[in-house]
Structure formats: structure tokens, C-alpha cells
MOPAC internal coordinates of N, CA, C and O (Angstrom, degrees):
PM7 1SCF
backbone

  N    0.0000 0     0.00 0     0.00 0    0    0    0
  C    1.4707 1     0.00 0     0.00 0    1    0    0
  C    1.5262 1   108.80 1     0.00 0    2    1    0
  O    1.2310 1   118.67 1   -46.56 1    3    2    1
  N    1.3248 1   120.15 1   133.44 1    3    2    1
  C    1.5010 1   123.04 1  -172.30 1    5    3    2
  C    1.5957 1   103.36 1   -78.16 1    6    5    3
  O    1.2310 1   124.93 1   -34.92 1    7    6    5
  N    1.2922 1   108.14 1   145.08 1    7    6    5
  C    1.4755 1   119.53 1  -177.30 1    9    7    6
  C    1.5758 1   108.54 1   -78.43 1   10    9    7
  O    1.2310 1   120.16 1   -26.09 1   11   10    9
  N    1.3116 1   117.30 1   153.91 1   11   10    9
  C    1.4368 1   121.85 1   169.31 1   13   11   10
  C    1.3646 1   112.67 1   -66.06 1   14   13   11
  O    1.2310 1   118.07 1   -49.66 1   15   14   13
  N    1.4030 1   121.29 1   130.34 1   15   14   13
  C    1.4685 1   117.40 1  -177.99 1   17   15   14
  C    1.4882 1   119.79 1   -62.19 1   18   17   15
  O    1.2310 1   125.57 1   158.04 1   19   18   17
  N    1.4218 1   106.90 1   -21.96 1   19   18   17
  C    1.5975 1   108.33 1   178.40 1   21   19   18
  C    1.5321 1   112.41 1   -73.94 1   22   21   19
  O    1.2310 1   120.19 1   164.13 1   23   22   21
  N    1.2910 1   117.24 1   -15.87 1   23   22   21
  C    1.4433 1   124.75 1  -179.40 1   25   23   22
  C    1.5603 1   117.96 1   -91.75 1   26   25   23
  O    1.2310 1   122.95 1   172.69 1   27   26   25
  N    1.4628 1   111.95 1    -7.31 1   27   26   25
  C    1.4270 1   119.44 1  -174.86 1   29   27   26
  C    1.5687 1   105.46 1   -80.14 1   30   29   27
  O    1.2310 1   119.89 1   -51.09 1   31   30   29
  N    1.3436 1   117.81 1   128.91 1   31   30   29
  C    1.4223 1   118.08 1   179.09 1   33   31   30
  C    1.5629 1   112.92 1   -63.49 1   34   33   31
  O    1.2310 1   122.35 1   -41.16 1   35   34   33
  N    1.3650 1   113.10 1   138.84 1   35   34   33
  C    1.5265 1   113.01 1   178.43 1   37   35   34
  C    1.4982 1   112.26 1    86.14 1   38   37   35
  O    1.2310 1   119.95 1   175.60 1   39   38   37
  N    1.3284 1   117.70 1    -4.40 1   39   38   37
  C    1.4562 1   118.72 1  -178.87 1   41   39   38
  C    1.5180 1   109.82 1  -104.40 1   42   41   39
  O    1.2310 1   116.52 1   -64.53 1   43   42   41
  N    1.1865 1   124.23 1   115.47 1   43   42   41
  C    1.5178 1   121.25 1   175.71 1   45   43   42
  C    1.5364 1   109.03 1  -108.44 1   46   45   43
  O    1.2310 1   122.32 1   -54.10 1   47   46   45
  N    1.3167 1   113.17 1   125.90 1   47   46   45
  C    1.4757 1   116.09 1   172.96 1   49   47   46
  C    1.4175 1   111.16 1   -91.43 1   50   49   47
  O    1.2310 1   118.64 1   -47.44 1   51   50   49
  N    1.3909 1   120.20 1   132.56 1   51   50   49
  C    1.4324 1   118.49 1   177.38 1   53   51   50
  C    1.4656 1   112.96 1   -60.53 1   54   53   51
  O    1.2310 1   124.70 1   -32.93 1   55   54   53
  N    1.3719 1   108.59 1   147.07 1   55   54   53
  C    1.5284 1   111.94 1   177.67 1   57   55   54
  C    1.5106 1   109.38 1   -95.88 1   58   57   55
  O    1.2310 1   122.83 1   -57.09 1   59   58   57
  N    1.3176 1   112.18 1   122.91 1   59   58   57
  C    1.4877 1   117.17 1  -170.87 1   61   59   58
  C    1.5860 1   104.69 1  -106.37 1   62   61   59
  O    1.2310 1   120.75 1   -60.96 1   63   62   61
  N    1.2521 1   116.18 1   119.04 1   63   62   61
  C    1.5490 1   121.82 1  -179.65 1   65   63   62
  C    1.5068 1   106.91 1   -91.44 1   66   65   63
  O    1.2310 1   119.62 1   -16.66 1   67   66   65
  N    1.3598 1   118.33 1   163.34 1   67   66   65
  C    1.4652 1   123.51 1   174.83 1   69   67   66
  C    1.5372 1   108.05 1   -59.26 1   70   69   67
  O    1.2310 1   121.83 1   141.02 1   71   70   69
  N    1.4073 1   114.11 1   -38.98 1   71   70   69
  C    1.5008 1   117.38 1   179.85 1   73   71   70
  C    1.4604 1   115.12 1   -56.90 1   74   73   71
  O    1.2310 1   120.97 1   141.91 1   75   74   73
  N    1.3472 1   115.75 1   -38.09 1   75   74   73
  C    1.5145 1   119.43 1  -179.89 1   77   75   74
  C    1.5062 1   105.66 1   -68.45 1   78   77   75
  O    1.2310 1   116.08 1   143.13 1   79   78   77
  N    1.2303 1   125.05 1   -36.87 1   79   78   77
  C    1.4858 1   124.34 1   176.04 1   81   79   78
  C    1.5035 1   110.85 1   -64.45 1   82   81   79
  O    1.2310 1   122.09 1   134.07 1   83   82   81
  N    1.3621 1   113.60 1   -45.93 1   83   82   81
  C    1.4385 1   111.45 1   175.56 1   85   83   82
  C    1.5096 1   117.67 1   -61.22 1   86   85   83
  O    1.2310 1   120.91 1   144.79 1   87   86   85
  N    1.3616 1   115.87 1   -35.21 1   87   86   85
  C    1.5289 1   119.61 1   177.59 1   89   87   86
  C    1.4516 1   106.94 1   -67.78 1   90   89   87
  O    1.2310 1   118.75 1   141.65 1   91   90   89
  N    1.2635 1   119.99 1   -38.35 1   91   90   89
  C    1.5404 1   121.13 1   179.57 1   93   91   90
  C    1.4508 1   113.81 1   -62.58 1   94   93   91
  O    1.2310 1   119.91 1   138.44 1   95   94   93
  N    1.4219 1   117.78 1   -41.56 1   95   94   93
  C    1.3358 1   126.14 1   176.48 1   97   95   94
  C    1.5886 1   109.46 1   -60.20 1   98   97   95
  O    1.2310 1   122.32 1   134.37 1   99   98   97
  N    1.3706 1   113.16 1   -45.63 1   99   98   97
  C    1.4184 1   120.58 1   179.75 1  101   99   98
  C    1.5122 1   110.18 1   -56.32 1  102  101   99
  O    1.2310 1   119.70 1   133.45 1  103  102  101
  N    1.2967 1   118.17 1   -46.55 1  103  102  101
  C    1.4540 1   122.16 1   179.71 1  105  103  102
  C    1.4816 1   110.47 1   -63.43 1  106  105  103
  O    1.2310 1   117.38 1   136.71 1  107  106  105
  N    1.2724 1   122.60 1   -43.29 1  107  106  105
  C    1.4488 1   121.76 1   179.39 1  109  107  106
  C    1.4618 1   110.12 1   -65.91 1  110  109  107
  O    1.2310 1   119.34 1   136.61 1  111  110  109
  N    1.2674 1   118.86 1   -43.39 1  111  110  109
  C    1.5036 1   118.96 1   177.19 1  113  111  110
  C    1.5569 1   112.18 1   -61.29 1  114  113  111
  O    1.2310 1   121.95 1   142.42 1  115  114  113
  N    1.4512 1   113.87 1   -37.58 1  115  114  113
  C    1.4599 1   116.41 1   176.05 1  117  115  114
  C    1.4670 1   113.97 1   -59.13 1  118  117  115
  O    1.2310 1   123.58 1   130.47 1  119  118  117
  N    1.4401 1   110.75 1   -49.53 1  119  118  117
  C    1.5547 1   116.44 1   178.32 1  121  119  118
  C    1.5218 1   112.14 1   -55.02 1  122  121  119
  O    1.2310 1   121.93 1   128.96 1  123  122  121
  N    1.4419 1   113.92 1   -51.04 1  123  122  121
  C    1.3982 1   119.21 1   179.10 1  125  123  122
  C    1.5860 1   116.57 1   -57.88 1  126  125  123
  O    1.2310 1   122.39 1   136.67 1  127  126  125
  N    1.3457 1   113.02 1   -43.33 1  127  126  125
  C    1.4299 1   114.75 1   177.10 1  129  127  126
  C    1.4644 1   116.59 1   -65.32 1  130  129  127
  O    1.2310 1   120.51 1   145.10 1  131  130  129
  N    1.2412 1   116.63 1   -34.90 1  131  130  129
  C    1.5311 1   122.00 1   174.32 1  133  131  130
  C    1.6560 1   107.48 1   -64.29 1  134  133  131
  O    1.2310 1   120.88 1   132.10 1  135  134  133
  N    1.3428 1   115.93 1   -47.90 1  135  134  133
  C    1.3940 1   112.47 1   176.74 1  137  135  134
  C    1.5660 1   115.15 1   -62.37 1  138  137  135
  O    1.2310 1   119.30 1   144.61 1  139  138  137
  N    1.2410 1   118.94 1   -35.39 1  139  138  137
  C    1.4473 1   124.08 1   173.68 1  141  139  138
  C    1.5031 1   111.11 1   -58.73 1  142  141  139
  O    1.2310 1   121.71 1   132.34 1  143  142  141
  N    1.3505 1   114.34 1   -47.66 1  143  142  141
  C    1.3902 1   118.97 1   178.47 1  145  143  142
  C    1.5571 1   117.80 1   -62.20 1  146  145  143
  O    1.2310 1   124.85 1   142.97 1  147  146  145
  N    1.3994 1   108.28 1   -37.03 1  147  146  145
  C    1.4061 1   108.60 1   173.08 1  149  147  146
  C    1.4623 1   122.18 1   -74.27 1  150  149  147
  O    1.2310 1   122.43 1   145.77 1  151  150  149
  N    1.2865 1   112.94 1   -34.23 1  151  150  149
  C    1.5696 1   120.40 1   178.14 1  153  151  150
  C    1.4491 1   109.47 1   -68.51 1  154  153  151
  O    1.2310 1   119.39 1   135.24 1  155  154  153
  N    1.3793 1   118.77 1   -44.76 1  155  154  153
  C    1.5203 1   118.44 1  -169.05 1  157  155  154
  C    1.4966 1   120.69 1  -106.00 1  158  157  155
  O    1.2310 1   122.29 1  -179.22 1  159  158  157
  N    1.3186 1   113.22 1     0.78 1  159  158  157
  C    1.4872 1   121.01 1  -179.72 1  161  159  158
  C    1.5559 1   111.66 1   -97.20 1  162  161  159
  O    1.2310 1   120.63 1   143.66 1  163  162  161
  N    1.2172 1   116.40 1   -36.34 1  163  162  161
  C    1.5000 1   127.19 1  -172.50 1  165  163  162
  C    1.5205 1   114.98 1  -100.35 1  166  165  163
  O    1.2310 1   123.31 1   -33.65 1  167  166  165
  N    1.3392 1   111.26 1   146.35 1  167  166  165
  C    1.4990 1   112.41 1   174.28 1  169  167  166
  C    1.5272 1   114.98 1   -67.08 1  170  169  167
  O    1.2310 1   120.18 1    -5.06 1  171  170  169
  N    1.3960 1   117.26 1   174.94 1  171  170  169
  C    1.3934 1   124.23 1  -163.08 1  173  171  170
  C    1.5557 1   114.23 1   -47.08 1  174  173  171
  O    1.2310 1   117.88 1   110.84 1  175  174  173
  N    1.3202 1   121.65 1   -69.16 1  175  174  173
  C    1.5126 1   113.52 1  -172.35 1  177  175  174
  C    1.4396 1   115.98 1   -58.77 1  178  177  175
  O    1.2310 1   117.96 1   150.35 1  179  178  177
  N    1.4033 1   121.48 1   -29.65 1  179  178  177
  C    1.3713 1   125.23 1  -176.89 1  181  179  178
  C    1.5885 1   113.61 1   -85.30 1  182  181  179
  O    1.2310 1   120.21 1   157.41 1  183  182  181
  N    1.3260 1   117.21 1   -22.59 1  183  182  181
  C    1.3965 1   117.89 1   178.17 1  185  183  182
  C    1.5037 1   115.06 1   -68.75 1  186  185  183
  O    1.2310 1   120.84 1   147.59 1  187  186  185
  N    1.3647 1   116.01 1   -32.41 1  187  186  185
  C    1.4795 1   117.04 1   173.27 1  189  187  186
  C    1.5155 1   110.69 1   -67.26 1  190  189  187
  O    1.2310 1   123.34 1   127.88 1  191  190  189
  N    1.4507 1   111.21 1   -52.12 1  191  190  189
  C    1.5123 1   113.27 1   179.38 1  193  191  190
  C    1.5308 1   117.58 1   -49.15 1  194  193  191
  O    1.2310 1   123.48 1   124.10 1  195  194  193
  N    1.3735 1   110.94 1   -55.90 1  195  194  193
  C    1.4051 1   119.96 1  -173.80 1  197  195  194
  C    1.6563 1   110.14 1   -76.28 1  198  197  195
  O    1.2310 1   118.95 1   150.17 1  199  198  197
  N    1.2216 1   119.60 1   -29.83 1  199  198  197
  C    1.5430 1   124.25 1   177.39 1  201  199  198
  C    1.6195 1   111.95 1   -66.88 1  202  201  199
  O    1.2310 1   122.62 1   150.88 1  203  202  201
  N    1.3764 1   112.59 1   -29.12 1  203  202  201
  C    1.4434 1   117.62 1  -178.77 1  205  203  202
  C    1.5832 1   107.97 1  -102.32 1  206  205  203
  O    1.2310 1   120.97 1   142.20 1  207  206  205
  N    1.3307 1   115.75 1   -37.80 1  207  206  205
  C    1.4868 1   122.16 1  -168.34 1  209  207  206
  C    1.5775 1   108.86 1   -78.42 1  210  209  207
  O    1.2310 1   118.77 1   136.89 1  211  210  209
  N    1.2349 1   119.96 1   -43.11 1  211  210  209
  C    1.4240 1   116.64 1  -174.33 1  213  211  210
  C    1.5777 1   110.42 1   -66.99 1  214  213  211
  O    1.2310 1   117.94 1   140.37 1  215  214  213
  N    1.2300 1   121.53 1   -39.63 1  215  214  213
  C    1.5114 1   121.13 1  -177.69 1  217  215  214
  C    1.5527 1   104.96 1   -70.54 1  218  217  215
  O    1.2310 1   119.90 1   149.50 1  219  218  217
  N    1.2765 1   117.79 1   -30.50 1  219  218  217
  C    1.4833 1   118.10 1  -177.70 1  221  219  218
  C    1.5698 1   111.77 1   -69.59 1  222  221  219
  O    1.2310 1   122.58 1   139.36 1  223  222  221
  N    1.3971 1   112.67 1   -40.64 1  223  222  221
  C    1.5210 1   120.20 1   179.89 1  225  223  222
  C    1.5322 1   105.18 1   -70.09 1  226  225  223
  O    1.2310 1   118.68 1   146.23 1  227  226  225
  N    1.3042 1   120.13 1   -33.77 1  227  226  225
  C    1.5580 1   116.86 1   178.71 1  229  227  226
  C    1.4910 1   109.75 1   -69.28 1  230  229  227
  O    1.2310 1   119.40 1   135.98 1  231  230  229
  N    1.2936 1   118.75 1   -44.02 1  231  230  229
  C    1.4872 1   125.15 1   176.36 1  233  231  230
  C    1.4401 1   112.10 1   -54.31 1  234  233  231
  O    1.2310 1   118.17 1   133.12 1  235  234  233
  N    1.4386 1   121.10 1   -46.88 1  235  234  233
  C    1.4102 1   130.27 1  -177.38 1  237  235  234
  C    1.5032 1   103.98 1   -68.14 1  238  237  235
  O    1.2310 1   114.88 1   134.78 1  239  238  237
  N    1.3896 1   127.31 1   -45.22 1  239  238  237
  C    1.3025 1   125.41 1  -179.34 1  241  239  238
  C    1.5298 1   113.69 1   -64.36 1  242  241  239
  O    1.2310 1   120.05 1   142.45 1  243  242  241
  N    1.3587 1   117.50 1   -37.55 1  243  242  241
  C    1.3971 1   128.31 1   178.83 1  245  243  242
  C    1.6204 1   104.85 1   -61.28 1  246  245  243
  O    1.2310 1   121.77 1   126.47 1  247  246  245
  N    1.4073 1   114.22 1   -53.53 1  247  246  245
  C    1.4267 1   118.05 1   179.99 1  249  247  246
  C    1.5487 1   113.17 1   -63.51 1  250  249  247
  O    1.2310 1   118.49 1   146.78 1  251  250  249
  N    1.2404 1   120.48 1   -33.22 1  251  250  249
  C    1.5762 1   119.97 1   178.65 1  253  251  250
  C    1.5435 1   113.79 1   -70.50 1  254  253  251
  O    1.2310 1   123.89 1   142.00 1  255  254  253
  N    1.4600 1   110.14 1   -38.00 1  255  254  253
  C    1.4704 1   111.13 1  -161.21 1  257  255  254
  C    1.6794 1   115.68 1  -123.82 1  258  257  255
  O    1.2310 1   124.22 1   155.17 1  259  258  257
  N    1.3315 1   109.52 1   -24.83 1  259  258  257
  C    1.5583 1   115.27 1  -168.87 1  261  259  258
  C    1.4489 1   109.69 1  -113.41 1  262  261  259
  O    1.2310 1   116.41 1   151.00 1  263  262  261
  N    1.2643 1   124.43 1   -29.00 1  263  262  261
  C    1.5162 1   125.99 1  -168.44 1  265  263  262
  C    1.5258 1   103.44 1   -63.56 1  266  265  263
  O    1.2310 1   123.95 1   -17.06 1  267  266  265
  N    1.4748 1   110.03 1   162.94 1  267  266  265
  C    1.4875 1   112.76 1  -178.57 1  269  267  266
  C    1.4649 1   113.99 1   -66.32 1  270  269  267
  O    1.2310 1   119.17 1   154.58 1  271  270  269
  N    1.3946 1   119.19 1   -25.42 1  271  270  269
  C    1.4795 1   128.52 1   174.75 1  273  271  270
  C    1.4393 1   105.07 1  -108.73 1  274  273  271
  O    1.2310 1   117.07 1  -122.60 1  275  274  273
  N    1.2790 1   123.19 1    57.40 1  275  274  273
  C    1.4981 1   124.53 1   179.81 1  277  275  274
  C    1.5927 1   112.88 1   -65.43 1  278  277  275
  O    1.2310 1   121.22 1   -38.38 1  279  278  277
  N    1.2160 1   115.28 1   141.62 1  279  278  277
  C    1.5236 1   119.94 1   178.55 1  281  279  278
  C    1.4127 1   115.45 1   -70.34 1  282  281  279
  O    1.2310 1   120.91 1   143.49 1  283  282  281
  N    1.2729 1   115.86 1   -36.51 1  283  282  281
  C    1.5055 1   127.28 1   174.69 1  285  283  282
  C    1.4780 1   113.55 1  -109.82 1  286  285  283
  O    1.2310 1   115.72 1   -68.25 1  287  286  285
  N    1.1943 1   125.73 1   111.75 1  287  286  285
  C    1.5408 1   132.09 1   177.48 1  289  287  286
  C    1.4755 1   109.16 1   -73.37 1  290  289  287
  O    1.2310 1   120.03 1   -60.98 1  291  290  289
  N    1.3133 1   117.56 1   119.02 1  291  290  289
  C    1.5451 1   117.79 1   177.65 1  293  291  290
  C    1.5124 1   100.84 1  -115.23 1  294  293  291
  O    1.2310 1   126.66 1   -15.76 1  295  294  293
  N    1.4257 1   104.80 1   164.24 1  295  294  293
  C    1.4264 1   115.56 1   169.02 1  297  295  294
  C    1.5327 1   110.80 1   -62.02 1  298  297  295
  O    1.2310 1   118.74 1   -31.49 1  299  298  297
  N    1.3292 1   120.01 1   148.51 1  299  298  297
  C    1.5317 1   118.72 1  -179.16 1  301  299  298
  C    1.3841 1   118.07 1   -53.33 1  302  301  299
  O    1.2310 1   119.56 1   144.56 1  303  302  301
  N    1.3723 1   118.45 1   -35.44 1  303  302  301
  C    1.3786 1   117.80 1   175.81 1  305  303  302
  C    1.4156 1   118.76 1   -73.95 1  306  305  303
  O    1.2310 1   119.49 1   149.91 1  307  306  305
  N    1.2554 1   118.58 1   -30.09 1  307  306  305
  C    1.5178 1   120.22 1   170.79 1  309  307  306
  C    1.4720 1   113.19 1   -75.36 1  310  309  307
  O    1.2310 1   119.71 1   147.93 1  311  310  309
  N    1.2439 1   118.15 1   -32.07 1  311  310  309
  C    1.4941 1   122.07 1   169.92 1  313  311  310
  C    1.5875 1   112.83 1   -63.49 1  314  313  311
  O    1.2310 1   121.86 1   143.79 1  315  314  313
  N    1.4010 1   114.04 1   -36.21 1  315  314  313
  C    1.4619 1   117.14 1   174.95 1  317  315  314
  C    1.4735 1   112.04 1   -72.77 1  318  317  315
  O    1.2310 1   120.44 1   147.68 1  319  318  317
  N    1.3331 1   116.77 1   -32.32 1  319  318  317
  C    1.4995 1   120.80 1   174.34 1  321  319  318
  C    1.4853 1   118.75 1   -60.57 1  322  321  319
  O    1.2310 1   125.14 1   134.37 1  323  322  321
  N    1.4889 1   107.73 1   -45.63 1  323  322  321
  C    1.4807 1   114.57 1   176.74 1  325  323  322
  C    1.4873 1   115.50 1   -66.29 1  326  325  323
  O    1.2310 1   121.96 1   146.62 1  327  326  325
  N    1.4063 1   113.86 1   -33.38 1  327  326  325
  C    1.4635 1   118.29 1   173.93 1  329  327  326
  C    1.5301 1   114.14 1   -68.35 1  330  329  327
  O    1.2310 1   120.36 1   144.50 1  331  330  329
  N    1.4140 1   116.92 1   -35.50 1  331  330  329
  C    1.3370 1   122.44 1  -179.94 1  333  331  330
  C    1.4880 1   113.63 1   -70.40 1  334  333  331
  O    1.2310 1   121.58 1   145.02 1  335  334  333
  N    1.4675 1   114.58 1   -34.98 1  335  334  333
  C    1.4213 1   118.21 1   173.67 1  337  335  334
  C    1.6531 1   114.48 1   -62.30 1  338  337  335
  O    1.2310 1   123.72 1   141.02 1  339  338  337
  N    1.2776 1   110.46 1   -38.98 1  339  338  337
  C    1.5017 1   114.72 1   175.96 1  341  339  338
  C    1.5345 1   111.53 1   -65.82 1  342  341  339
  O    1.2310 1   118.11 1   140.53 1  343  342  341
  N    1.3789 1   121.21 1   -39.47 1  343  342  341
  C    1.3963 1   126.15 1   173.35 1  345  343  342
  C    1.5562 1   112.48 1   -63.35 1  346  345  343
  O    1.2310 1   120.02 1   139.65 1  347  346  345
  N    1.3053 1   117.56 1   -40.35 1  347  346  345
  C    1.5214 1   121.65 1  -179.38 1  349  347  346
  C    1.5618 1   108.87 1   -69.76 1  350  349  347
  O    1.2310 1   120.14 1   142.66 1  351  350  349
  N    1.3614 1   117.33 1   -37.34 1  351  350  349
  C    1.4043 1   122.23 1   176.54 1  353  351  350
  C    1.5919 1   108.42 1   -61.92 1  354  353  351
  O    1.2310 1   118.34 1   127.34 1  355  354  353
  N    1.2900 1   120.77 1   -52.66 1  355  354  353
  C    1.4136 1   124.28 1  -179.72 1  357  355  354
  C    1.6580 1   110.60 1   -59.20 1  358  357  355
  O    1.2310 1   121.27 1   138.67 1  359  358  357
  N    1.2554 1   115.17 1   -41.33 1  359  358  357
  C    1.4831 1   120.78 1   170.90 1  361  359  358
  C    1.4610 1   116.09 1   -55.68 1  362  361  359
  O    1.2310 1   122.11 1   131.34 1  363  362  361
  N    1.2284 1   113.56 1   -48.66 1  363  362  361
  C    1.5514 1   119.31 1   179.98 1  365  363  362
  C    1.4963 1   107.32 1   -70.27 1  366  365  363
  O    1.2310 1   117.22 1   145.59 1  367  366  365
  N    1.2971 1   122.89 1   -34.41 1  367  366  365
  C    1.4203 1   121.70 1   177.95 1  369  367  366
  C    1.5200 1   113.44 1   -64.70 1  370  369  367
  O    1.2310 1   120.28 1   140.13 1  371  370  369
  N    1.3765 1   117.07 1   -39.87 1  371  370  369
  C    1.4811 1   120.54 1   174.28 1  373  371  370
  C    1.4909 1   107.99 1   -66.69 1  374  373  371
  O    1.2310 1   116.61 1   139.85 1  375  374  373
  N    1.2761 1   124.05 1   -40.15 1  375  374  373
  C    1.4005 1   122.17 1   176.71 1  377  375  374
  C    1.5654 1   111.07 1   -64.49 1  378  377  375
  O    1.2310 1   118.47 1   145.80 1  379  378  377
  N    1.1691 1   120.51 1   -34.20 1  379  378  377
  C    1.4960 1   122.40 1  -179.15 1  381  379  378
  C    1.5302 1   110.17 1   -69.45 1  382  381  379
  O    1.2310 1   122.63 1   149.16 1  383  382  381
  N    1.4025 1   112.56 1   -30.84 1  383  382  381
  C    1.5221 1   120.03 1   177.60 1  385  383  382
  C    1.4961 1   106.15 1   -83.06 1  386  385  383
  O    1.2310 1   115.03 1  -166.45 1  387  386  385
  N    1.3095 1   127.03 1    13.55 1  387  386  385
  C    1.3320 1   129.33 1   174.61 1  389  387  386
  C    1.5232 1   113.08 1    61.74 1  390  389  387
  O    1.2310 1   122.30 1  -138.62 1  391  390  389
  N    1.2304 1   113.21 1    41.38 1  391  390  389
  C    1.4734 1   126.21 1   177.39 1  393  391  390
  C    1.5237 1   115.26 1  -133.41 1  394  393  391
  O    1.2310 1   121.54 1  -119.43 1  395  394  393
  N    1.3749 1   114.66 1    60.57 1  395  394  393
  C    1.4440 1   115.68 1  -177.00 1  397  395  394
  C    1.4788 1   124.42 1   -64.99 1  398  397  395
  O    1.2310 1   121.61 1   158.45 1  399  398  397
  N    1.3068 1   114.53 1   -21.55 1  399  398  397
  C    1.4410 1   120.25 1   176.45 1  401  399  398
  C    1.5280 1   111.26 1   -74.46 1  402  401  399
  O    1.2310 1   122.22 1   143.77 1  403  402  401
  N    1.2366 1   113.36 1   -36.23 1  403  402  401
  C    1.6056 1   115.66 1   174.64 1  405  403  402
  C    1.4239 1   108.93 1   -67.82 1  406  405  403
  O    1.2310 1   118.14 1   145.53 1  407  406  405
  N    1.3873 1   121.14 1   -34.47 1  407  406  405
  C    1.3378 1   124.18 1  -174.85 1  409  407  406
  C    1.5765 1   113.41 1   -71.12 1  410  409  407
  O    1.2310 1   125.26 1   146.77 1  411  410  409
  N    1.3452 1   107.49 1   -33.23 1  411  410  409
  C    1.4421 1   118.01 1  -173.83 1  413  411  410
  C    1.6362 1   104.78 1   -80.62 1  414  413  411
  O    1.2310 1   119.61 1   140.56 1  415  414  413
  N    1.3385 1   118.35 1   -39.44 1  415  414  413
  C    1.4275 1   124.47 1   174.32 1  417  415  414
  C    1.5334 1   108.41 1   -59.93 1  418  417  415
  O    1.2310 1   120.54 1   132.08 1  419  418  417
  N    1.3568 1   116.57 1   -47.92 1  419  418  417
  C    1.4485 1   115.69 1  -179.23 1  421  419  418
  C    1.4119 1   112.56 1   -56.36 1  422  421  419
  O    1.2310 1   120.13 1   130.90 1  423  422  421
  N    1.4695 1   117.35 1   -49.10 1  423  422  421
  C    1.4347 1   127.33 1  -173.02 1  425  423  422
  C    1.5766 1   106.55 1   -60.51 1  426  425  423
  O    1.2310 1   120.50 1   139.85 1  427  426  425
  N    1.3220 1   116.65 1   -40.15 1  427  426  425
  C    1.5484 1   113.96 1  -175.30 1  429  427  426
  C    1.5979 1   107.14 1   -72.08 1  430  429  427
  O    1.2310 1   119.21 1   137.74 1  431  430  429
  N    1.2283 1   119.10 1   -42.26 1  431  430  429
  C    1.5207 1   118.64 1   177.05 1  433  431  430
  C    1.4952 1   107.69 1   -63.85 1  434  433  431
  O    1.2310 1   118.08 1   124.27 1  435  434  433
  N    1.2538 1   121.26 1   -55.73 1  435  434  433
  C    1.4463 1   122.20 1  -172.20 1  437  435  434
  C    1.5795 1   115.34 1   -55.36 1  438  437  435
  O    1.2310 1   127.64 1   133.78 1  439  438  437
  N    1.3223 1   102.90 1   -46.22 1  439  438  437
  C    1.6244 1   109.02 1  -175.30 1  441  439  438
  C    1.5884 1   107.87 1   -73.83 1  442  441  439
  O    1.2310 1   120.52 1   147.52 1  443  442  441
  N    1.3758 1   116.62 1   -32.48 1  443  442  441
  C    1.4408 1   121.27 1   176.25 1  445  443  442
  C    1.5453 1   108.31 1   -64.44 1  446  445  443
  O    1.2310 1   119.03 1   131.87 1  447  446  445
  N    1.2101 1   119.46 1   -48.13 1  447  446  445
  C    1.4175 1   124.17 1  -179.72 1  449  447  446
  C    1.5738 1   112.02 1   -60.75 1  450  449  447
  O    1.2310 1   121.28 1   136.14 1  451  450  449
  N    1.4348 1   115.16 1   -43.86 1  451  450  449
  C    1.4373 1   120.89 1   178.06 1  453  451  450
  C    1.4127 1   111.66 1   -66.26 1  454  453  451
  O    1.2310 1   118.41 1   140.84 1  455  454  453
  N    1.3104 1   120.64 1   -39.16 1  455  454  453
  C    1.5038 1   120.44 1  -178.55 1  457  455  454
  C    1.4239 1   113.07 1   -64.03 1  458  457  455
  O    1.2310 1   122.05 1   132.62 1  459  458  457
  N    1.4318 1   113.69 1   -47.38 1  459  458  457
  C    1.4619 1   122.02 1   179.80 1  461  459  458
  C    1.6007 1   112.80 1   -58.95 1  462  461  459
  O    1.2310 1   124.28 1   136.21 1  463  462  461
  N    1.4049 1   109.40 1   -43.79 1  463  462  461
  C    1.5217 1   113.55 1   179.09 1  465  463  462
  C    1.5467 1   109.99 1   -68.34 1  466  465  463
  O    1.2310 1   122.76 1   144.03 1  467  466  465
  N    1.3381 1   112.31 1   -35.97 1  467  466  465
  C    1.4988 1   109.88 1  -175.25 1  469  467  466
  C    1.5196 1   112.75 1   -74.05 1  470  469  467
  O    1.2310 1   119.65 1   151.78 1  471  470  469
  N    1.3657 1   118.26 1   -28.22 1  471  470  469
  C    1.3952 1   124.21 1   170.02 1  473  471  470
  C    1.3988 1   110.00 1   -62.79 1  474  473  471
  O    1.2310 1   116.88 1   129.93 1  475  474  473
  N    1.2951 1   123.54 1   -50.07 1  475  474  473
  C    1.4036 1   128.93 1  -179.32 1  477  475  474
  C    1.5273 1   113.17 1   -60.28 1  478  477  475
  O    1.2310 1   121.24 1   144.85 1  479  478  477
  N    1.3910 1   115.23 1   -35.15 1  479  478  477
  C    1.3331 1   119.41 1  -179.92 1  481  479  478
  C    1.5424 1   118.47 1   -74.30 1  482  481  479
  O    1.2310 1   123.09 1   148.27 1  483  482  481
  N    1.3419 1   111.69 1   -31.73 1  483  482  481
  C    1.4671 1   122.22 1  -179.17 1  485  483  482
  C    1.5486 1   107.74 1   -79.56 1  486  485  483
  O    1.2310 1   119.95 1   143.71 1  487  486  485
  N    1.3296 1   117.70 1   -36.29 1  487  486  485
  C    1.4881 1   121.05 1  -174.55 1  489  487  486
  C    1.4169 1   111.37 1   -70.73 1  490  489  487
  O    1.2310 1   120.10 1   180.00 1  491  490  489

């Protein structure tokens, strides 16, 4: 009978908190929102470029600076500023799509999750 991976010596399972799940959902919604903004706001040649390019840029920025295994380690305040810039961009994208209430709701959830996560990380 196979052993439970949590009981195997030398194997550490990552602890995933509900806040981590919320932050992952916020990132997926951000990337999807920017794809929608790119595809539906711009005329033909630019909608392909921005619909694909903007989410790719956000994913690269997230991987470089914000992810749990970030390539470049930043001071926590700079990391929060980069994360906030992404959230501001998504909120502005929703406003440009004439959906200000969705943008405000996204901003409240994203910034709230980021603040709680940042406080937990610093403490």
C-alpha cells in the first residue's frame, strides 16, 4: 500500500491557503480581462496584437517579479507596486470597455487580497 506523501521523510508539501487560491483566481481574471480588452476594444490588426500581447506581458511581469518563485527578488514595497500597476491596468481596461462596476469590483477584490497577502508575507 503506497504511503501518504505527507508522511514520507524529506518530502514537504506546500501549504496552500485560501488566500493563495483567491490570488490565483485574481491573476487568471486579470489575464482574461486584458485579453478581452485587447480583442474587443481595438480594430482588426491591433486586436490580435493586443489581445495576445497584453496578457503575455502581464504573465511575464508576474513571473519575473511577483510569483512565489520570482526570477528577480524585489523589495516587498516594489513588489506591491508592480502588482498594483497590473491591477490598475486591468481596472482601466474594464473602464475602457464601458464596464466601470466590474472594474471597481475587480480592484476591490484584487487590492484587498494583495494587502492581506502582503501583510502576511511581511509579518
